[in-house]
C-alpha positions in Angstrom: -72.0 64.4 23.7 -69.0 66.3 22.0 -68.4 69.9 22.9 -68.4 72.7 20.3 -64.7 73.3 20.5 -63.8 69.8 20.0 -66.2 69.8 16.9 -64.5 72.8 15.9 -61.0 71.9 16.1 -61.9 68.4 14.5 -63.5 70.2 11.5 -60.4 72.6 11.3 -58.3 69.7 11.0 -60.1 67.9 8.5 -60.1 71.1 6.2 -56.4 71.8 6.6 -54.7 71.2 3.5 -52.2 68.4 3.4 -48.5 69.2 2.4 -47.7 68.5 -1.1 -45.8 65.1 -1.6 -42.2 65.3 -1.7 -40.6 65.6 -5.2 -39.9 62.3 -7.1 -38.8 61.1 -10.3 -36.9 62.0 -13.3 -37.4 65.7 -14.6 -36.0 67.5 -17.4 -35.1 71.2 -16.9 -37.2 73.4 -19.6 -36.1 77.0 -18.5 -33.7 78.6 -16.2 -34.8 82.0 -15.0 -37.5 82.5 -17.5 -35.2 81.5 -20.4 -35.8 78.4 -22.3 -33.0 76.0 -22.8 -31.8 75.7 -26.5 -31.9 72.2 -27.7 -28.8 70.7 -27.0 -27.4 66.8 -27.4 -27.6 66.4 -23.5 -30.3 68.6 -21.6 -30.2 69.6 -17.9 -32.1 66.8 -15.9 -32.7 66.3 -12.2 -33.5 62.8 -10.7 -35.4 62.7 -7.3 -35.4 60.1 -4.7 -36.2 60.2 -1.4 -33.7 62.7 0.6 -31.2 62.4 -2.6 -30.8 63.7 -6.1 -28.8 62.9 -9.0 -28.6 65.7 -11.8 -26.8 67.0 -15.0 -26.4 70.5 -16.3 -26.0 68.7 -19.6 -22.1 67.7 -19.2 -21.0 66.9 -15.6 -22.9 64.8 -13.2 -24.0 66.0 -9.8 -25.2 64.0 -6.8 -26.2 65.1 -3.3 -29.1 65.3 -1.0 -32.3 67.5 -0.8 -34.1 68.6 2.1 -37.7 70.1 2.9 -40.9 69.7 3.8 -44.3 71.0 2.5 -43.2 73.6 -0.5 -39.7 74.1 1.1 -37.0 72.9 -0.8 -33.2 73.1 -0.9 -30.3 71.1 -2.5 -27.2 70.2 -0.6 -23.9 70.2 -2.3 -22.7 67.0 -3.0 -20.2 65.3 -5.6 -19.7 66.6 -9.1 -17.9 65.6 -11.8 -15.5 68.2 -13.5 -15.2 67.8 -17.2 -14.6 70.7 -19.3 -17.8 71.3 -21.3 -18.1 72.5 -24.9 -20.3 75.6 -25.7 -23.1 76.1 -25.2 -23.1 73.2 -22.6 -20.5 75.2 -20.6 -22.9 78.2 -20.0 -26.1 75.9 -19.6 -24.3 73.9 -17.0 -23.0 77.0 -15.1 -26.5 78.6 -15.0 -28.0 75.3 -13.9 -25.5 74.7 -11.0 -26.1 78.4 -9.7 -29.8 78.0 -10.0 -29.6 74.6 -7.9 -27.7 76.4 -5.3 -30.5 79.4 -5.1 -33.6 76.7 -4.9 -35.7 77.6 -1.8 -39.3 76.1 -2.7 -41.2 74.1 -5.2 -44.3 74.8 -6.9 -46.3 71.9 -8.4 -44.6 68.6 -8.8 -47.8 66.2 -8.7 -48.4 66.5 -12.1 -46.0 66.7 -15.3 -44.5 70.4 -14.4 -42.7 71.9 -11.5 -41.1 75.2 -10.9 -38.3 75.6 -8.4 -38.2 78.9 -6.5 -35.9 81.2 -5.0 -36.3 82.6 -1.4 -38.3 85.7 -2.9 -40.6 83.3 -4.7 -39.3 84.2 -8.1 -39.0 80.8 -10.6 -35.4 80.0 -11.1 -36.0 76.6 -12.8 -39.0 75.3 -14.7 -38.9 71.3 -15.2 -41.1 68.8 -16.9 -41.4 65.0 -15.7 -40.0 62.6 -18.0 -41.8 59.3 -19.0 -40.7 56.3 -16.1 -38.6 53.9 -18.2 -40.6 51.3 -19.7 -44.0 53.1 -19.4 
């Protein structure tokens, strides 16, 4: 016969929410700090693979590592190309790179939308999942 404390512990473990899965896939940036991004020829995007990311602010390519568990998320600086970007991509790219550095958490990410948040919980980036190639 099981004891009451053991049953309560078992029930608590079963009811505990699971951590969300880590981010994965290809995402387009829809907004930075609440401002929708204008339509440009090359939108800002992030592609997540386990522990790594590849991104573009619309002009240059960025690659590095991300780390986090649960809803915690931080991008680690990595390699970045340094091409001169024409307006309006120059301002978009600067804002995108600054926002990446501020990310400390995520919200969503299991469906079609994800928000990246700063240390205060304010949204710094809103993303929309892109379809998988061929699907």
